[in-house]
C-alpha positions in Angstrom: -0.1 0.1 0.0 2.8 2.3 0.8 4.2 1.7 -2.8 0.8 2.4 -4.3 0.8 5.6 -2.0 3.9 6.9 -3.4 3.4 6.0 -7.2 -0.2 7.8 -6.7 1.6 11.0 -5.3 4.2 10.7 -8.0 1.1 10.7 -10.7 -0.8 13.3 -9.0 2.4 15.8 -8.8 3.2 14.6 -12.5 -0.5 15.6 -13.8 -0.2 19.0 -11.8 3.0 20.0 -13.4 1.4 19.1 -16.6 -1.6 21.1 -15.9 0.5 24.1 -15.6 1.9 24.0 -18.6 0.4 26.6 -21.4 -1.3 24.5 -24.0 -0.7 25.9 -27.7 -3.5 24.6 -30.1 -2.8 24.1 -33.6 -5.8 23.2 -36.0 -4.5 21.2 -39.0 -5.7 18.3 -41.3 -6.3 14.7 -40.6 -3.5 12.9 -42.0 -0.9 15.5 -40.1 -1.8 14.4 -36.9 -2.0 10.6 -38.0 0.6 8.1 -36.5 2.5 8.0 -39.9 1.9 11.7 -40.3 4.3 14.4 -39.0 2.4 15.4 -36.0 3.6 12.9 -33.7 7.5 14.1 -34.1 6.5 17.8 -34.4 4.9 17.6 -31.1 7.4 15.7 -29.3 10.1 17.9 -30.8 8.4 21.3 -30.0 7.5 20.3 -26.5 11.2 19.7 -25.8 11.9 23.5 -26.3 8.6 25.2 -25.6 7.7 24.0 -22.0 4.3 23.7 -23.2 1.8 21.3 -24.1 1.3 21.1 -27.8 -2.2 20.4 -29.1 -2.6 19.2 -32.6 -6.5 19.1 -33.7 -6.9 17.2 -37.0 -9.8 18.8 -39.0 -10.7 17.1 -42.1 -8.5 18.0 -44.9 -6.9 21.6 -45.4 -9.9 23.3 -47.1 -12.1 22.4 -44.2 -9.8 24.4 -42.0 -10.6 27.7 -43.3 -14.3 26.8 -43.2 -14.0 25.7 -39.4 -12.2 28.7 -38.7 -14.7 30.8 -40.1 -17.3 29.1 -38.2 -16.0 29.4 -34.9 -14.8 33.0 -35.4 -13.3 35.0 -32.9 -14.3 32.4 -30.5 -12.2 29.5 -31.9 -9.7 27.9 -29.4 -6.8 27.7 -32.2 -3.9 29.5 -31.7 -2.3 28.4 -35.1 -3.7 27.1 -38.2 -1.7 24.9 -40.4 -3.0 23.5 -43.9 -3.9 26.1 -45.8 -2.3 27.0 -49.1 -2.1 29.9 -51.5 -5.1 29.1 -53.3 -6.9 29.9 -49.7 -4.7 32.9 -48.6 -6.9 35.6 -49.9 -10.0 34.3 -48.3 -8.3 33.5 -45.2 -7.2 37.6 -44.8 -10.6 38.6 -45.8 -11.5 37.1 -42.5 -9.7 39.5 -40.3 -9.0 36.6 -38.0 -5.3 36.1 -38.5 -2.1 38.0 -37.5 1.0 39.4 -39.2 4.4 37.2 -38.3 8.0 38.1 -38.2 9.6 34.7 -39.5 12.4 35.1 -41.9 13.7 32.1 -43.7 16.3 30.9 -46.4 13.2 29.2 -48.4 13.7 26.8 -51.0 10.3 27.4 -52.9 10.4 28.1 -56.6 8.8 31.5 -56.0 9.9 34.5 -53.8 7.9 34.5 -50.7 7.1 37.7 -49.1 3.8 37.3 -47.4 3.5 38.9 -44.0 0.8 36.6 -42.3 1.3 33.2 -43.7 4.4 31.1 -43.3 5.2 28.3 -45.7 6.1 24.9 -44.4 6.3 22.8 -47.2 5.5 22.6 -50.7 4.6 20.3 -53.7 3.2 19.4 -57.2 -0.3 17.9 -58.1 -0.3 14.8 -59.9 -2.1 11.7 -60.5 -0.6 8.5 -59.1 -0.9 5.0 -60.9 0.7 1.7 -60.5 4.1 1.9 -62.2 3.3 -1.4 -64.8 0.4 0.7 -66.3 0.4 3.2 -69.0 -0.6 6.7 -68.1 -2.2 9.6 -70.3 0.4 12.8 -71.0 -2.3 15.2 -70.1 -6.1 15.7 -69.5 -7.1 15.3 -72.6 -5.6 11.7 -73.3 -7.1 11.0 -69.8 -10.6 12.6 -70.7 -10.6 10.2 -74.1 -9.5 6.8 -72.2 -11.0 4.5 -69.9 -8.9 5.3 -66.9 -11.0 5.5 -63.8 -9.9 8.4 -61.4 -10.7 9.2 -57.8 -10.3 13.1 -56.6 -11.1 15.3 -53.9 -14.2 17.7 -53.3 -12.7 21.3 -53.5 -15.0 22.5 -51.0 -13.5 20.3 -48.2 -10.1 19.3 -49.8 -6.8 21.5 -51.1 -5.8 18.9 -53.4 -9.4 19.2 -54.8 -9.7 22.7 -55.1 -6.0 22.5 -56.7 -7.3 20.2 -59.5 -9.8 22.7 -60.3 -7.5 25.6 -60.5 -5.0 23.0 -62.5 -7.5 22.5 -65.4 -8.2 26.3 -65.0 -4.7 27.5 -65.5 -3.9 25.1 -68.1 -6.8 25.5 -69.9 -8.7 28.6 -69.5 -12.0 29.2 -70.9 -11.9 25.4 -72.0 -12.0 24.3 -68.7 -15.5 23.4 -68.5 -15.2 21.0 -71.9 -12.4 19.2 -70.0 -14.4 18.6 -67.0 -17.3 17.1 -69.3 -15.0 15.2 -70.9 -14.0 13.7 -67.6 -17.2 13.3 -66.0 -17.3 9.6 -67.0 -13.7 8.7 -65.5 -14.2 9.9 -62.2 -15.4 6.8 -60.0 -15.9 9.1 -56.9 -15.2 12.3 -55.2 -14.2 11.9 -51.6 -14.0 14.7 -48.9 -10.4 14.3 -48.1 -7.2 13.0 -49.8 -6.3 10.0 -47.2 -9.9 8.4 -48.3 -9.4 8.5 -52.0 -5.7 7.3 -51.8 -7.0 4.6 -49.6 -9.6 3.6 -51.9 -6.9 3.8 -54.7 -4.5 1.3 -53.0 -7.4 -1.1 -52.4 -7.9 -1.1 -56.3 -11.1 0.7 -56.8 -9.2 2.7 -59.4 -6.5 3.3 -61.9 -5.3 6.7 -60.8 -5.7 9.2 -57.9 -5.4 13.0 -57.6 -2.3 13.2 -55.1 1.2 14.6 -55.6 4.6 13.8 -57.7 6.2 13.4 -54.2 3.6 10.5 -53.1 5.5 7.6 -54.9 8.3 8.5 -52.8 6.4 7.2 -49.7 6.2 3.6 -51.2 9.6 3.6 -52.3 11.4 4.8 -49.0 9.1 3.6 -46.1 7.7 0.3 -48.3 10.8 -0.5 -50.0 7.8 -0.5 -53.2 8.8 0.9 -56.1 5.5 0.0 -57.8 3.7 3.7 -57.7 4.4 6.5 -60.3 3.3 10.1 -61.0 2.1 10.4 -64.6 3.7 13.3 -66.4 1.4 15.7 -67.8 2.7 17.5 -70.7 0.6 21.0 -70.2 2.2 21.2 -66.7 1.5 20.5 -63.1 -0.2 22.9 -60.7 2.3 23.9 -57.6 0.8 23.9 -54.0 2.3 25.4 -51.4 1.3 25.0 -47.7 1.3 27.4 -45.1 0.3 28.2 -41.3 -0.7 31.2 -39.6 -1.3 32.6 -36.2 -4.8 33.8 -35.1 -5.0 37.3 -34.1 -7.2 36.5 -31.2 -4.8 33.6 -29.8 -4.4 33.7 -25.9 -0.7 32.9 -26.4 0.6 34.9 -28.9 4.1 34.6 -28.3 4.2 30.9 -28.2 2.3 31.0 -31.4 5.5 32.9 -32.8 7.7 30.5 -31.1 6.1 27.7 -33.1 5.9 29.5 -36.2 9.7 30.2 -36.0 10.0 26.3 -35.1 8.3 25.5 -38.2 10.8 26.8 -40.4 13.8 25.3 -38.3 16.1 22.3 -39.5 14.4 20.4 -37.0 10.7 20.7 -38.3 11.7 20.5 -41.9 13.9 17.5 -41.7 10.5 16.0 -40.3 8.1 16.9 -43.6 9.9 15.0 -46.5 9.7 11.4 -44.6 6.4 12.1 -43.2 4.3 14.4 -45.0 6.0 13.3 -48.0 6.2 17.1 -49.6 9.2 19.2 -50.3 10.1 21.2 -47.3 9.9 25.1 -47.7 13.7 25.0 -46.1 16.1 22.4 -47.4 17.7 20.7 -44.7 21.5 21.0 -44.5 21.4 16.9 -45.1 19.7 17.5 -48.5 16.4 15.7 -49.5 16.3 11.9 -48.6 17.5 9.2 -51.0 14.6 8.4 -53.4 13.3 11.9 -53.6 15.8 12.1 -56.9 13.6 9.4 -58.4 10.6 11.7 -58.5 8.9 13.4 -61.7 10.0 16.8 -62.0 7.3 18.8 -63.9 8.4 20.5 -67.0 6.3 23.4 -66.6 5.0 24.8 -63.1 1.6 26.3 -62.8 0.2 28.5 -60.0 -2.5 31.1 -59.8 -1.6 34.3 -58.0 -3.0 34.2 -54.6 -4.9 37.6 -55.0 -6.6 35.8 -58.0 -7.1 32.6 -56.6 -10.5 33.1 -54.7 -12.1 34.8 -58.0 -10.7 31.9 -60.0 -11.8 29.5 -57.7 -15.5 30.7 -57.8 -15.4 30.3 -61.2 -13.8 26.9 -61.3 -16.2 25.5 -59.1 -19.3 26.4 -60.7 -18.0 24.9 -64.0 -17.0 21.7 -62.1 -20.3 21.4 -60.3 -22.1 22.1 -63.6 -20.0 19.2 -65.4 -20.3 16.6 -62.9 -24.2 17.4 -62.4 -24.8 16.3 -66.3 
């Protein structure tokens, strides 16, 4: 009983210490906080230097993050939102809920980064992933003309889904509605988020899935499986830059700033390539992991300026809904 009493006392003391620590709440997407995602390693590494409790909250996919923040408004419990991208920046700023940052970093992004509110932490190119032993179309027109079955994500809840809308819009402009009309019979299903759609693809439910040029690196590095590849499209690939920002109403703004600084540090950036399977925003001193050199490098990079993305998004969404409702 004495040993039990001592153990209980230690447990109580430990709980009291934990309770005294400041909690920093970060809203992010589900795959980030999964066991195989960056979340567990990020949490361990940040808590080792912050004397705090890092509370990572998964909120479906990236586009759903902004919807939740807008719904909660100034009553949100989030101190930081991690998982928006350049296509959502302008809309996010219009809410007035985000505060400027003071982060500086030697970014390895394909474009110059000057945004005063949002901090980039990784980037990549959207692509359709397929089995490497199967032939793949070379562009959207070939895909639409083929019997290839694809799974995509909903642009209203998923950043890859939104990225696909803007990819086709950037590549085809006014011809985008025709492309979507021709693609409609190739689509097996539209999922809310990336994790669900990729799982369905791995289960053999489709020939290709909307993902990233970096996705095959996961299979190659984590599973020693070279059976997946990303199709190279000759009209170019749309770029995604994922970002984070602190909330203006955060109860812990200094701690939120510390997290944003940590996000571009060597420790955080080394975690990204083999957990989030994207390119790090700041290349670690050790470089990229072996296997990333085998990935498809798009011959043409496509991106819509963040200031124009909201307008283009609304137009592209209307075209997409119209084509899929026929």
